[in-house]
Each structure stands twice: as C-alpha cells, then as structure tokens.
Residue, then its C-alpha position, 0 to 999 in steps of 0.5 A: m451628263i455623264t454616266r459613271i458605272v463601275k464593276l466590283h467583284f471583292q472577296e468574301d470576307k471583305i464585303s462587310d468592310f466594304l459595305a462599312l466604308f461605302d456607307q462612310v462615304v457616299t454621303k461625301v461622294n453625292a455632295f461632291d460638286g458636279c456630282k448629282k447622285m451617286y447609288m450601289l447596286r448589288d446582284i442577287h446572284n452574286p452578293a460579292v459583286f456590287i456597281t456603282h452607279s453615278i451621274w455627273n455635270s460633265e466628264n470634268d466633274l467626274n475627273a475632279y473626283r478621281d482626282s480627289e483627296l476623296f477619291q484617292s481615299i477610297w480607292p488604294t484602300i478597297k483595290p486590295w478587297f477585290a477578287e477581280k480587276a474592277q471594270a468601268w465604263s463612262l456613257s453619254t445618253d444619247f436619247 
C-alpha cells in the first residue's frame, strides 16, 4: 500500500472555491480503481492550509489516477489558487 500526503496552501479568496470543488470530486476519487480512501485535513492554526491523505493499493494505482482525466480536471483548476507551491509525499508503511 501507498499513502499519499499532499499539502495545499491556498490564497484566502480561493478557499471556498476549493472546498466546493473538493465536495464535487471526493466521491469520484474515493471510487477510483485502487484508491482505498481519500480524505482532507485542515490546519487548525492556518485555515488556508489543507492536507489530502489518500491510501492506494499500489504506486501503479496512484500513478494511474495522476494520469487520469479526473486528476487532469482537478489539478489545472486548483493550481492557480495556491498561495505556495504544493508539497507531496508518497509513503510506504514499514511496520
């Protein structure tokens, strides 16, 4: 299994746009082949910072999602809304 963590820091005036888009796509991402679960966390001290946490069966499944039309419809939309460059980590579970 692969855990994918992505930190997204949005411009203040784009937070509601992001939340609306996330609400539209979360079910689709969770239904994507190979995705076990995806959810979002929000920084309690900086409400413009969000973390997406997703669990994938394999790196191939994660990459298939990243190459998908679904991802390609999300990322170009939200990228201009960032206040800082997104950070991402793909992690394995060692124990």
